[in-house]
N, C-alpha and C positions, 0 to 999 in steps of 0.2 A: 220204265217203257224203252229205254234204251239197252240197259241191262237185259231184261226181258228176250228183246228179239235178237240182241248181236250173241248173246251166249247160245241162243238156237241156231243161228248163224255159224257160229264159230263149228257148233256140232256135226253140223253138216259139213262143215269144210273138214274134219277130222274123219268123215265117214266117206267123204270124196277121194281122201286119200286111200282108206283101205280100197275103195272100189280101183283107183289107180294101180295098187298094188296088187290087186287080183289079175288086171290085165296083163302086167307086166310079168305076173309069175304063168297067165299061159302059155308066154313065149320062152322063159326062160327054166320054170319050175320052181316051187316053192323054197327048195334049200337053198339053189346057188342065189337068189333076192335076197334072201334072210342072210345068207354068211355077207352078199353087198352091203348090206343095211348094217350090220355090226362093224364093217372097215369103214365107215365113214368117219369116223372119229380119228381114226390114226391117220388116212388118207388125207383131212383137212391138214393134222400136224405135219405130215410131212410137207404138203404144199408151202406153209409157212416157213418150218425150216427152210426150203429151199430159195425162197422167196428173199427169207435175211440175211443167206449166205449169199445169194447174189448181189442184193444190194451193199455189203459189204465189199464185194470184187468191186461193183461198179464206183464205188469211193476210193477206188485204187485204177480207175479209167480202165477197167476191165467190163466188156459185154460177152453175156452167152448168146451163141448162135441159136441153143436147143436146149430149153430148161428140163424137157424129159428124163433123158439119161439121168441128170442130177436126182432127179425125183425121186427115182430106181433107187441110185446108189443110199437114198436117205431114208426109203420105206425099207431096205435090206439092213440100215442100219438101225432101225426102229424094232425090226422084228428080231435082231439080235440083243438091242437091248431087254426087249419084253419077253425074250424068248419064244417066242411064236416061230411057226414052221410056215417055209413060204413054197407059193403056187404059183408060178409062172412070173417069180418076180415079186408077187403081191403076198404081204403078209395074211395068213388066216385066221382071223380073229374067232374063238369058240366060244361058246355060251358059258362055260366055265372062267373062260378068263374075264369074261364079261362083268360076271357075278361076283369075282374075285375081287375088282376095283369098287363094289357099289358099297360105299359105307356109313351114306345116310342112312340113319334110323327114322326117319321122317320121310312119309309117302301122302300125297294127296293126288285127287284127278284136277287138273288144271283144266276150269271150265273156260276159259278164255284164249288155249292155244289152239293156233291153225292148222297143228300137225299133231297126229297120236304120238306117243312114246315111241322109240325104236321097238323099246322090247315088246311091247302092245304090238306093234306092226308085225314083229316077229313070230309073235305067238298067232297072229290073224293069219298068216301064211302058213305056219304049221298045220292048222284046221286045216286048212283047203288042202293041202298035201296035193298039189299037182307036180306029177312025174315029168320029165323030158328030157331029152338027150343030153348029157352033161358036155358040154365042149369047154376046156381047158384053156385054149390059146388065148394070145391078149387079144381083145376088142379090135385093135390096130390091124390086124388081120384082116378087117373089113373095108380097109380104105387102100386104094392101091400107089397113091400119093404121100404116103405117111411122112415122110421126113419134111417135104415141102408144107404139110398143113403143121406138123410141129414147129417149124422157123416162122411159120407166118401166127400162128399164136403167140410165139417167143416174143416177135416182133412187137405186138399188141402188148404185151407185158410192160417193154419199153417205151411205148407210143409218147407218153407226157414226160419222158423223163431228161428229154435232151442231151443225146447220148455225144458227147463229141467225136469229132471228125477223126481224129486221131486214137481213138480206142482202141486196146487191144483184146483179139479173142480171147475168151474163156474156153479151156479144153477141158477135155472129163476128168484127164489124171491131175490137173491142178485144182478143179472142186472138191475130187477124195479126198487130195491131202489135205486140205483145208479142214475138210468134213472132220476127218480123223484127229488133226492136230487140236480142233478146237473141244474136239469130245475126250481126249488125253486130258487137255489142260481143265475141263468142268467137271472131270470123275475122279473121286475118291478109290484109294485103293479095295478091289473087292472083297479083301478079307475081311473087310467089317460088314458083311454082307446087308451094306446099304444103311446101315444103323446111325450114320451121320448125313444122309441126303439130304439134299433139300433144306438145309437150319442151320441155325448158330448152337454152337453149344453153353448152356445155361452158362453165365457169369458165376462161379463159387462165391458164397457168403463171404466177408472179410474174415470170418475163424477158419475158413475151410485148412483141413491138415491134408498135406499129400502124404505124410505116412498116418497110415490108420489100421486098425485091426480088421478086417473083409469077413464076413459071415462066410461060415463054411463050406466047401465047393464051390466057393467063388472063383471061379476062374475064365479064361478067355469065352470059352463055347457057352458058356452059362450067360455071359453078359453079351456076347452080338448072336443073339438069336433070331430067326424069322418072326419070332412075335414081338420082339422088342423094337426092332427094326422098323416094324410096322405101327409104332405107336407113334409117331408124328401124323401120319395119315390119320388115324383115328383122332387124333386131335384137333387137327384142320378142320375133318367135316364134323366135328361137335361142334367147333364157331361156326361152321357155317349153318347146322341146323337149330342153335339156338337163336339164329338170327333170323331163321326160316319161319321157327315158331314165333317170335315178337311180333314178326309181320302178321303171323294169323292173327297175334293178340291184337294189334292196334288197328286190323282190318283194313289194312294195305294189301293184304291178298283177301278175297271175298269168297272163306269157302265156310261149311259149316263144320265139316267132318275132317279129320285127318288121322292118320296110322302112327304110330309109334312103336316101336319094337313091335310089328304086328300086331298091336289091338286098337282098336277105333276111340277117337277120342273126342268130343266136340269143341267146338271155339270157349267153352266156359272153363276148359281143363288146362287151357296152354299154362298159366303160372304154373301148375303142378309139374307138366311136361318140364318146363324151364329150368324150375329146382332142380329135378332127376339131372338133366344135362348136364348144368352146373356143378353139380357135385360130382359127378362122371369124369369130367372136364378136369378139374381139380386134384382131383384123384390123379389122373393119368398125366398132369404136368408134371408134380412130385414125384412120381414113380419116374419119371425120365429123368428126372434133376438128380434123382438117387444114382440112377442108373449112369450117367454122364460122371458124378463124380466118383463113383466107385472104378470106372474105368481107368481115371488117370490114377487113382490109389492103386489099382493092380497094376500099373505099368510102372508106377513108379516104384514099386516094392520089387518089380524084376531087376529094374536096374540097379536098386540098390545091391541086390543079391550080387551083382557084378562087379560094382565098383560105388564108391562116394563119388566118385568123378560124374559117371555115366547118371548116378540119381542126380547131382548137382546141374546138370547138362539140361536133362528133360525138365526139369523144373524150371529151370530159366526159358525153357523154349514154350513152356505154357504161359508162365506170368506175362512174358514179352508178347504172347499172341494176345492172353485175355487184353492188356492194353493198348495194343493196335484195336481191339474189338471194342473197346471203350472210345480211343479216340474218333472210330470211324462212326460211332453213334451220336456223340458232339458232332462231327462233321454233320451229317445228316440232318439234326436241330438246327446247326447254322443255314444251310443252304435252304431248309423251308422257311425259318425266321423272314429270310431274305425275300424269296419267289413269290412266297403266299400272298404277302402285299399288290404284287404287281400282277397276280392273278388276278385278284379282288378286283382291282383297278380296272383292267381292260375287260371285266364282265360286268362293271357298274354301267347302268343306263343314265344318260344323261350327265357323265362326268364334267364336273367344274374344273378350270385352269388351277385355281386354286387347291385343289384336292390334290391333284397331278402333281405340282410343284411340293406338295407335303409330302407326298411318296415318296419321289423323286430323291427331295431333300434327305428323307429317312436312309435311303438308301445310299445317298453318297456319304453320311455324317456317321452312320451307326451301323450298318448291315455290312457295304462294301469292305469297308478296312478289316473290319473281324474275317471277312471271307478270303481276302490277299492273306492274312497272317496264315490263316492254316492251311492254303495252299503251299504257301513256300513251306511249312512244315513237312506237308506231305510229297513234296518235290524233295525235301532233303532227305526225306525218308528211302526216297527211290522209287515211288509209288507210279510215276510218270515215264521211266526210263524207257519203260518197253516199247511206244510209242515215238518216233525222234519228232513225228511231226505235230502231233501234240504238246509232246515237251516244248517246242518253241514256240506255239500259240499261249500256251500258260505263261512263259517267259515274257512273252511280248504284253499279255493283258497286265502282269505285276508291274510292268514300267509304265503300261498305257494309262491315262487321267481320262476316263470317259463321262460326258456330259449328260448321255441320254436324250435328254428333253432341251430344247430351245423355244424359247416365246412361246409358239402356237403349235410345234412340230415335233414328233419322236425321233431321233437317231435310230432308224430300223436295224440299220447293221449293229449298232453297240449294242441292243437288245436284244436281237438276236446270236451276236457271238456270246454273248453273256450266259445268254441260254445254252447254247455248245458246250459252254467250258464246264457250266454246271453238269449239266448229264453226262458229259463224257468224263469229268474228273470222279465223279460219284462210281461209274462203271468201272474205270482205273482203280479209285479205291477198294473197291470192293472186293476185285480179283487180286490184288495186292494181299490184302487181308486172308482171302481164301487160299491163297498160293502158298502162305505163311504157315495156316492150319494142315494143309497137304502136308506139307513137309514135316511137321510134326508127326503126322498120323504115319508116314513112311517111316520115318526114321524110329519110330518106337516098335515098328513090327519086327524090326531088329533085334530086338530085345529078346523073342519070342525061341529064336534059333541058339 
């Protein structure tokens, strides 16, 4: 009865959303509202980035009086990154752009959704075809006290942040400079066409040969194509599709029919679809590993054409980077092994004192010593040099002897301090490894000249 009634209720909720869109379209017209719906995701991303940057500045005792100009800067940068046109400082998201980012091969109607999918809402608006006067000015023109409203809403964001009395004002130029600097730090050379973005290069096998004969016509343009750069996105989409179909198979998603590659399948056919998806996923992973190897071998050949010294230097750069990557993987395992028992302990109901003492004893005698040794290694490598405050915090932690628990109570400041060091150290190490890889990619581009 619950399913029967609530599925109908959710269907009604979706229908009400279509009606609400129709009312809005009667004022704005179908096309502007459809355009606004397509912009929701990029607008949300812009807001999240703005808040995150303001949080970074808050840690430096700097507070924004008005986040709206900052958000405009972020949206302009997102438009530049995704090659989207701007209209009144707002990115214009076309249907073609939206479709180009739809990589999932599995589709179904979610009967439990309270809102229709954005594409369904846009299609509904197009069918209505309501014409209205197109007004391109900012919606802020509707208000006579724009600045006051923006500052008031910004104050609400900081309402629970306990702003220090001596906090400095964050200006627009400072925000834009940080935005540009952060983008530069996290961006790989554009010459690679996005081939290395948002992923790690596969660690080569033990018998990997830098010097190898490449297939005919294997050059820079053949390796770093747009299609090859798109491969990691297809891999990630396939992983998500497999999990989705498994959820349908296990009846964690209650549907009878779904679409795969445009064809309809019932719940009994999930095993067949999973097998197909996993085969395609393995093929794509293998292809990406081959491309990674060929890219290294291509540049090694270019270096060797110049000199043996150039080739040896490039080989050393790659082997050093791969060593760092392995070390980072081991560090992540170390902190996972240390933090997981603590997380499980705090999530457990009716926790006994004996269980707490066992977890804390294991932390003190086994996990913490290994963690401190790992921190020393990365400190010696220079992974924490960029942040003087954090460097000092790590140094203090290495000298300290935390108890974490005494009698019947936790030392909250010590547990919080450990958690902060774990999170900040992993962020610093990830950035350190990324910087090393970026340096390798930048230096080998010079071999093309």
